[in-house]
N, C-alpha and C positions, 0 to 999 in steps of 0.2 A: 504494500500500500504506500502511496506517495505522501509526502509531507502535506501537500495542499489538501488532499482528500482527508487526511487525518485532522487537519485544522477545521475543516467543515464539520466533521463528525463531533469533535470536541466542542466547537462553538454551538452547534445545534443542541447538543446534550445539555450544556451549561445554561443556555437560554431557556430551554424547557424546564430544567430544574429550578432556576431562579424564579420563573413564573409560578411554578407549583408552590414555592415557598413564599412568594410575595403577593399573590392575589388572595384577598380575604375569602372568596368563595371556594377556594381550594381546600380539600381535606388535609393537606400538608402545610397549611398556612402557618408561618412563623412571625413574619414582620413585613410591612410594606417596604422596608429598607432594601429588601432583596431586589426590588425593581430597579434600583440604582445599578446593581450588578448587570442586569439585563441591558440597561442603557450603555454601560461601559463596554460590554461586548459588541453591541451594535456600532458604537462609535469607532472601536478598533477595526471592525470589519469595513466600515466606510472609509477610514483613512487608508487601510491597506489597498482598497480598490483604486485610490488616487495615487498612492506612492509606490505601489508594488513591493512593499515591505511589511512583513508581519512578524511581530516578536515571537508568537507561538511557533510559527514555521521555522524561525531561526533556532529556537530551542530544540525543536524536534530534530532538525538536521544535525545539531551537535550531539543528540542522543543516538544518532545513527539511522534515522528514518531517511530513506532516499528522497531526493528532491524531485520536482516536476509536478505537472498537472494531473 
């Protein structure tokens, strides 16, 4: 699996998890503060779209995950 595909899987998982923890109607609700984490992930995905640089992808490559799309 490539680093970019892994980034997408991690980002999607973290977004869904933070929504489960941050939306009051969720059975796993903890605090609305988790919605800031959702926004943080979205902002990072947005900036990586413009700059072609992603911190998570850089970390994954250092851990040995092969690069590419």
